[in-house]
Legacy VTK file of the C-alpha trace (Angstrom):
# vtk DataFile Version 3.0
C-alpha trace
ASCII
DATASET POLYDATA
POINTS 332 float
0.101 0.090 0.049
1.784 3.441 -1.082
1.906 6.030 1.739
4.000 8.675 -0.090
1.730 11.448 0.674
2.564 10.876 4.360
5.394 12.647 6.075
7.509 10.593 8.252
5.769 12.010 11.650
7.911 10.996 14.189
10.741 13.191 13.097
8.080 16.251 13.892
7.713 17.854 17.314
4.742 19.698 18.371
3.927 21.783 21.758
0.761 20.606 23.315
-0.697 21.932 26.463
-0.419 20.205 29.610
-4.261 19.948 30.187
-4.655 18.380 26.637
-1.926 15.763 27.367
-3.060 14.609 30.951
-6.603 14.361 29.546
-5.955 12.596 26.248
-2.899 10.766 27.202
-2.406 9.882 30.969
-0.006 7.529 30.143
2.595 10.168 29.646
4.270 11.259 32.954
6.575 14.359 31.867
4.230 16.917 30.482
4.723 19.874 29.399
7.189 19.467 26.921
7.759 18.805 23.127
6.490 15.321 21.945
7.430 13.009 19.365
4.477 12.281 16.949
4.247 8.609 15.874
1.784 7.282 13.398
0.910 3.762 14.638
-2.376 2.279 13.233
-2.399 -0.762 15.509
-1.528 0.695 18.902
-4.798 1.232 20.940
-3.362 4.155 22.907
-3.953 6.661 20.102
-5.545 9.972 20.562
-8.863 10.117 18.461
-10.830 13.341 17.513
-7.823 15.747 17.605
-5.078 13.901 15.574
-6.303 11.572 13.079
-5.707 11.304 9.187
-6.932 9.268 6.603
-5.339 8.400 3.282
-7.303 9.560 0.251
-9.538 6.775 -1.255
-8.518 4.460 1.444
-10.947 2.856 4.007
-8.321 2.476 6.507
-7.793 5.098 9.353
-4.409 5.922 10.627
-4.088 7.396 14.129
-1.284 9.476 15.323
0.432 8.544 18.698
1.933 11.271 20.847
4.882 10.186 22.836
7.169 12.181 24.664
10.900 12.393 24.139
11.427 10.789 27.726
8.685 7.927 27.064
10.134 7.591 23.468
13.697 6.735 25.036
11.966 4.202 27.806
10.318 2.222 24.733
13.147 2.429 22.434
11.420 3.896 19.266
15.053 5.188 18.170
16.550 1.868 18.626
17.289 -1.010 16.413
14.436 -3.221 15.913
11.649 -0.730 14.785
10.954 0.305 11.535
9.650 3.455 9.736
7.182 3.072 6.954
6.529 6.445 5.727
5.051 7.328 9.162
4.301 4.092 10.544
6.736 2.871 13.294
6.207 -0.885 14.193
8.375 -3.687 15.634
10.029 -5.408 13.226
9.009 -8.742 14.678
5.247 -7.744 13.952
6.031 -7.611 10.388
7.930 -11.144 10.021
5.037 -13.421 8.970
4.980 -17.108 8.303
2.179 -17.813 5.649
2.213 -20.957 3.666
0.259 -22.071 0.548
-1.242 -25.106 -0.654
-4.053 -26.676 -2.742
-6.900 -28.986 -1.642
-8.259 -31.187 -4.117
-12.200 -31.526 -3.919
-14.353 -34.000 -5.208
-17.542 -32.214 -3.786
-16.681 -28.912 -5.580
-14.983 -30.902 -8.513
-12.021 -28.425 -8.680
-8.717 -27.851 -6.519
-8.988 -24.710 -4.333
-5.886 -22.634 -3.145
-5.504 -21.981 0.681
-3.067 -19.923 2.640
-2.099 -20.744 6.208
-0.450 -18.425 8.707
1.510 -19.764 11.717
2.363 -17.957 14.670
5.736 -16.442 15.526
8.503 -18.913 16.506
5.932 -21.758 15.960
6.804 -25.476 16.824
5.901 -28.163 14.335
5.472 -30.457 17.188
2.702 -28.459 18.831
-0.945 -28.314 17.728
-2.056 -24.844 17.631
-5.783 -23.451 18.097
-7.081 -22.445 14.500
-9.551 -19.932 12.877
-10.736 -20.742 9.352
-11.671 -17.403 7.373
-14.081 -17.034 4.300
-12.730 -14.688 2.007
-9.597 -15.483 3.661
-7.156 -13.489 0.989
-9.181 -10.436 2.084
-8.772 -11.075 5.752
-5.040 -11.395 5.102
-4.650 -8.322 3.022
-7.283 -6.040 4.039
-8.061 -7.142 7.470
-3.982 -7.192 8.093
-4.712 -10.408 10.337
-1.323 -11.669 10.258
0.371 -8.567 11.568
-2.346 -7.999 13.880
-2.041 -11.687 15.110
1.829 -11.409 15.548
1.455 -8.309 17.591
-1.331 -9.672 19.924
0.915 -12.766 20.365
4.171 -11.315 20.791
2.703 -8.587 23.360
1.246 -11.801 25.078
-2.125 -10.854 24.775
-3.357 -14.117 23.226
-2.468 -17.721 22.714
-0.271 -18.447 19.813
-2.682 -19.536 16.899
-3.009 -20.462 13.226
-5.256 -19.012 10.680
-6.344 -20.620 7.300
-7.177 -18.379 4.888
-9.974 -19.646 2.197
-10.078 -17.713 -0.835
-13.399 -17.800 -3.051
-13.975 -17.124 -6.855
-16.018 -13.793 -6.578
-18.145 -15.342 -9.439
-19.085 -18.322 -7.328
-19.416 -16.455 -4.037
-23.019 -16.250 -3.688
-23.600 -19.827 -4.992
-21.315 -21.104 -2.240
-21.908 -18.963 0.822
-25.686 -18.002 0.597
-27.967 -20.694 2.065
-29.964 -20.682 -1.168
-27.082 -21.069 -3.379
-26.783 -23.968 -5.879
-23.286 -24.791 -4.501
-24.070 -24.152 -0.674
-24.225 -27.909 0.367
-21.363 -28.986 -1.693
-19.554 -26.063 -0.231
-20.318 -27.296 3.268
-19.340 -30.599 2.351
-15.956 -29.810 1.253
-15.201 -27.705 4.234
-16.008 -30.192 6.761
-14.888 -33.401 4.833
-12.103 -32.371 2.702
-10.807 -29.021 3.858
-10.514 -29.305 7.777
-8.879 -32.819 7.327
-6.174 -31.761 4.819
-5.191 -28.691 6.921
-5.245 -31.007 10.187
-2.916 -33.657 8.142
-0.574 -31.059 6.796
-0.186 -28.137 9.282
0.420 -27.988 13.045
-3.190 -27.145 14.136
-5.483 -28.644 16.479
-8.301 -31.396 15.961
-10.191 -30.133 18.954
-13.464 -28.484 17.965
-13.216 -26.548 20.884
-10.037 -24.705 19.713
-11.324 -24.474 16.311
-13.301 -21.084 14.880
-14.916 -20.637 11.901
-14.874 -16.536 10.898
-16.178 -14.407 7.888
-17.744 -11.080 7.283
-20.793 -10.348 5.300
-21.870 -13.577 3.397
-18.632 -15.139 5.023
-20.127 -15.042 8.312
-23.377 -16.140 6.972
-22.024 -19.566 5.799
-19.796 -19.813 9.016
-22.875 -19.798 11.025
-24.576 -22.234 8.857
-21.356 -24.795 8.769
-21.742 -24.623 12.814
-25.370 -25.271 12.484
-25.337 -28.107 9.806
-22.188 -29.773 11.702
-22.514 -29.053 15.504
-19.778 -31.927 16.360
-17.073 -30.083 14.297
-17.776 -26.403 14.679
-18.714 -24.655 17.972
-17.101 -21.333 17.668
-18.258 -18.429 14.999
-16.685 -15.026 14.362
-19.516 -13.078 12.587
-18.663 -9.440 11.421
-21.837 -7.747 9.702
-23.048 -10.887 8.279
-25.675 -11.054 5.775
-28.258 -12.905 7.241
-31.624 -13.635 5.444
-34.722 -15.871 6.396
-33.096 -19.280 5.884
-30.683 -18.568 8.502
-33.626 -17.892 11.111
-35.033 -21.008 9.867
-32.105 -22.961 10.275
-31.921 -21.670 13.843
-35.425 -22.548 14.620
-34.790 -26.139 13.457
-32.111 -26.742 16.295
-33.369 -28.037 19.590
-30.831 -26.083 21.512
-27.528 -24.433 20.609
-25.879 -24.422 24.476
-22.831 -25.540 22.925
-22.353 -22.787 20.204
-20.211 -20.011 20.815
-20.742 -16.565 18.439
-18.613 -13.307 18.541
-21.167 -11.168 16.487
-20.635 -7.519 15.603
-22.665 -5.140 13.376
-22.390 -1.461 12.102
-24.729 0.859 13.664
-24.854 2.539 10.051
-25.697 -0.905 8.284
-29.114 -0.086 7.612
-29.198 0.046 3.838
-26.450 -2.217 2.634
-26.598 -2.660 -1.012
-26.258 -6.474 -1.901
-26.802 -8.687 -5.113
-30.031 -9.417 -3.358
-30.954 -5.836 -3.043
-30.617 -3.544 -0.265
-30.944 -4.995 3.055
-31.074 -3.615 6.661
-28.303 -5.848 8.054
-28.441 -4.214 11.636
-32.055 -5.350 11.500
-31.393 -8.906 10.545
-28.237 -9.197 13.025
-30.490 -8.224 15.762
-33.053 -10.747 14.632
-30.503 -13.609 14.493
-29.126 -12.724 17.967
-32.408 -13.046 19.628
-33.120 -16.429 17.751
-29.502 -17.554 18.992
-30.359 -16.478 22.410
-33.746 -18.113 22.498
-31.794 -21.421 21.603
-29.353 -20.872 24.623
-26.354 -20.020 22.160
-23.491 -18.197 24.162
-23.472 -14.874 22.156
-20.916 -11.798 22.492
-23.029 -9.499 20.488
-22.273 -5.730 19.792
-23.468 -2.783 17.696
-20.478 -0.597 16.958
-19.866 2.812 14.916
-19.262 1.480 11.552
-20.546 0.516 8.182
-20.275 -2.552 5.834
-16.326 -1.776 4.895
-12.904 -3.636 5.566
-12.009 -0.619 7.732
-14.572 -1.440 10.126
-14.079 -5.229 10.326
-10.199 -4.717 10.479
-10.556 -2.362 13.500
-12.845 -4.995 15.148
-10.196 -7.995 14.782
-8.261 -7.503 17.871
-11.068 -7.746 19.973
-12.508 -10.665 18.227
-9.241 -12.619 18.502
-8.934 -11.810 22.090
-12.293 -13.353 22.364
-11.366 -16.866 20.876
-7.559 -16.968 22.016
-7.114 -15.284 25.328
-4.801 -17.239 27.568
-6.512 -19.984 29.580
LINES 1 333
332 0 1 2 3 4 5 6 7 8 9 10 11 12 13 14 15 16 17 18 19 20 21 22 23 24 25 26 27 28 29 30 31 32 33 34 35 36 37 38 39 40 41 42 43 44 45 46 47 48 49 50 51 52 53 54 55 56 57 58 59 60 61 62 63 64 65 66 67 68 69 70 71 72 73 74 75 76 77 78 79 80 81 82 83 84 85 86 87 88 89 90 91 92 93 94 95 96 97 98 99 100 101 102 103 104 105 106 107 108 109 110 111 112 113 114 115 116 117 118 119 120 121 122 123 124 125 126 127 128 129 130 131 132 133 134 135 136 137 138 139 140 141 142 143 144 145 146 147 148 149 150 151 152 153 154 155 156 157 158 159 160 161 162 163 164 165 166 167 168 169 170 171 172 173 174 175 176 177 178 179 180 181 182 183 184 185 186 187 188 189 190 191 192 193 194 195 196 197 198 199 200 201 202 203 204 205 206 207 208 209 210 211 212 213 214 215 216 217 218 219 220 221 222 223 224 225 226 227 228 229 230 231 232 233 234 235 236 237 238 239 240 241 242 243 244 245 246 247 248 249 250 251 252 253 254 255 256 257 258 259 260 261 262 263 264 265 266 267 268 269 270 271 272 273 274 275 276 277 278 279 280 281 282 283 284 285 286 287 288 289 290 291 292 293 294 295 296 297 298 299 300 301 302 303 304 305 306 307 308 309 310 311 312 313 314 315 316 317 318 319 320 321 322 323 324 325 326 327 328 329 330 331
């Protein structure tokens, strides 16, 4: 991603009032002074509202982080091991990613599907890691920045090491495979359960324990993830759902279940997703997600449901990922 329009902010120094710093950045102990300004889109200690920029034609916000010279010296931002990326200062360890590629032959889909597998930093091939399987997986790696965010959370000790399997989809076949009424939907569910998961578990150091296996997706990717869990409850018990495009077939599938107390769902939806354009017309996904949440709770599913400021874009989903990953992979 080109960032040539951004200046290297860490070289700039801005006078900030003592009141502003103490109110906006209480972690700084030595105001008033002059401050080093660092652009760090992953650090939660940002100052939204007064110091934010957005790249033209890009959905991803950038937040400027204020750090005093004294504090900068303590955390070593000027030392070896940090990297300036046209204004983004990141620990180089976060950027060293292990992503392996493979092809899965499918009798159900009558084709070979490529996958990508992220493995945690310093992974041990003799271990078996918890794993998340991601629909639209290449988008999660590229637009969601999943690997970089995962590296940071793991290296900082916020979550357990885990693996992630990205399953790309042919956009022309996406609706047919992901939508419950699609003519390839059942074949895709069988491919996923009977061919993809066994292949990954045989070839990569990931767990076969359903309690450490997560399905994830956004929009229709979240829809098909929930349907996999409803169709194969012995295999899939945990679902990450971001702005899922739920329709009547999903409510019907939930209604057919006797009870869903085994099912754990992380479900987020943007408050602005009330008129989302889809191949099925304009949908009120906020209302649909509320319906599905109520239906899941009636069947005793464990649902972490939240309505957040955001719309149907990767900017929203990328920002939500750290919280989702902490939910599923927190230290036990």
